[in-house]
Structures are given as C-alpha cells and as structure tokens.
N, C-alpha and C positions, 0 to 999 in steps of 0.2 A: 267088485264094479261095486262093494259094496260103502268100502273106504274111499273113493272118487265122488261121492257123492254124497259121502258127510266135507270133503276138501272141500264142491264147491258149496255145500250149505253155512258151510263156516266161512268160506270168502263171501258168498251172496250178503252175513249178513252186515259183515268188515265194509262194504263199501255201502251198503246204505246207511254205514255208524258215520263213512266218510263224508258220506252227498250231505247227510248233516250238519258236518262238521264246518262240512263248505259254505250251506245255508249262513249258521250262526254267524262265519268268518265277512261274507257278504254285512252283514247286519249292521256288524260290526263297521267294516267303512264303509259304509250309504255315512255314517253321524258328521258332521260335522268334526265334531271333535274327539277322534279314537283314544278310545281306554290305551295306557298300552302291556295294563297289566293282563284282560284279558284277552288280547288279538294274542301277546303272549304262551298263554293257555289253551288257546285254538293248535297255535302254531306247533309246540309241545306237542298237541295230542293226534294234532295231524302228521307230524313224522312221527310216530309212535303204531300210526294205523297202519299207512303208506309201507310202512319194517313189516309187520304182521300180514298183510296183504300180500309185499310181495314173497314172503318168506311159504303160504297159501301156497300164494301162483306155481311156485318155483314144489312145490307136492307136491301139484297136480300134475303136471310138468311129466314129473317123473311121475309119477303113479298111472297116464296112457300113453307113456313109455315103457312101460311096464304087463300095462293089459294089450297095447295096438293100439289104442284109439283113438280120435281125435274129437276133440271138442268142428261141429257143433255139435256132435250125438245125434243124428240124425238117426242111428237104428236102434238108441237104447230110449226111448219118450222122458221116463224120468228125471233122466241126467239132461235131456234135450230142454225142459220144462223150465225147469232149474238158471242154464246155459241163458238162456235168452234171459231171464231176469236179467243176469249179470250186466249182459253184451245192457240190459236199458239202464241199470243203475251209470253202468261205466258213461254212457252216452250223454247221463245227467248229468253227470259229475262233473266229468271236461265241458260241461255249458256252463256250469258255475262256475267253476279252474275257467275259465277263462275271465266274467262275467269280473271275479276277484283279483286280478289280479289289470284289471282296462282301472277300475277302481282305485285296488294301488299305484298303477301309473296314474292314477291326477294324483292322489294326496301326496307320491315324489316330485312332482310338476309344484302345485302347491308350496311346498317346503322347499326345495329350490330358486322361487321364485320370490322364497319369504329371505329365504338367506342372502339372497344377490342383495334385496334391497338393504339388509340389514349393512352388507360390505361396505355396500357405496353411501350409505349413512356417518358410517364409524369411519371410512378410508379420506372423507373430507369435513368430520370438526372435529379433526386432532387436535389436538388443544397442543398437546410434548414430544415430539421430536423421540430417536428414539435415545440421544444423548441427555433426554430432562430437563432441556430448554425449551421454550416456546417458539413452534415449530414460523415458522416464514411462508407461512406458503396464501395470508393475509385474510385468513378469515379468521374472524372473531379478536382482532386485532386490535386496539386499540391504539387510533395513530392523537398526535401531541399537536398542536399549531400552532407555531405562537405567530400571533401580530402586531 
C-alpha cells in the first residue's frame, strides 16, 4: 500500500503542476497579442506533464490490480484523502482546459478572418498576371482617351 501512496502523491503533484501550467496558458491566450515562443514553451511543458501523468496513472492501475483495491479507496482513509485531492485538481484542470480551448478558438477565428481579408485584398489588387503581363481586370488600369 505504501507504493500506491507514493504513486498517488506523485500523480497529485504532477496534476497540480498541470493546473498551474493551464493557468499560465490562459494568461498567455488572454492577451491581445500572443507570444508564440512562450506559448510553445507552455505547450511543451504540458506535453511533458501529460506524459508523466499517463505513466503514473498506469503505475497506479497496475498497483491497484496487484493489491486488489480500487479508487476511491473508501477502506483506506489516507489513500481516499489523496484521491479526493486528485479528483479536485482534475476537475479544476478540466475547467481551465475548456477555457483555454475557447480562447484558442477565438484566436483561430481572428486569424482566419484576417487571412480572408488579406486574401481578398491581394486577389483584387493584382498588378500582373501569371504570364508576367499586366492583368486586364480593370483595377488599377490607365485609360488613354484621345479627343
């Protein structure tokens, strides 16, 4: 049982770190202009944390099978207390992740809107066609009129 306690404590610590990382991600995404380097560092850290969490969760499941016990560990008060902390942090992290997703969607919509505006502007302001000759779409042409 001691091994399971150590695993659960490690899992809890990693989940707290993930919660903190998600809060920082939301802070970055809440800004008007995103720093891509900072966001990449946060993303890499999140990926590392999720891998470690997955590893310790697999360790937890294996230890549960060996000891023939399962969460929420109602017969083991110390394990139950750690498990309650874990479920609380998981719930908070889920909420933060949802907020992060919404902010990311908002930024993606802005980027797509700007791309459409730029695309429309560049397609109508073309000075030369694919052949290298001036285009004949009527925009920007000079008309010579003799009287």
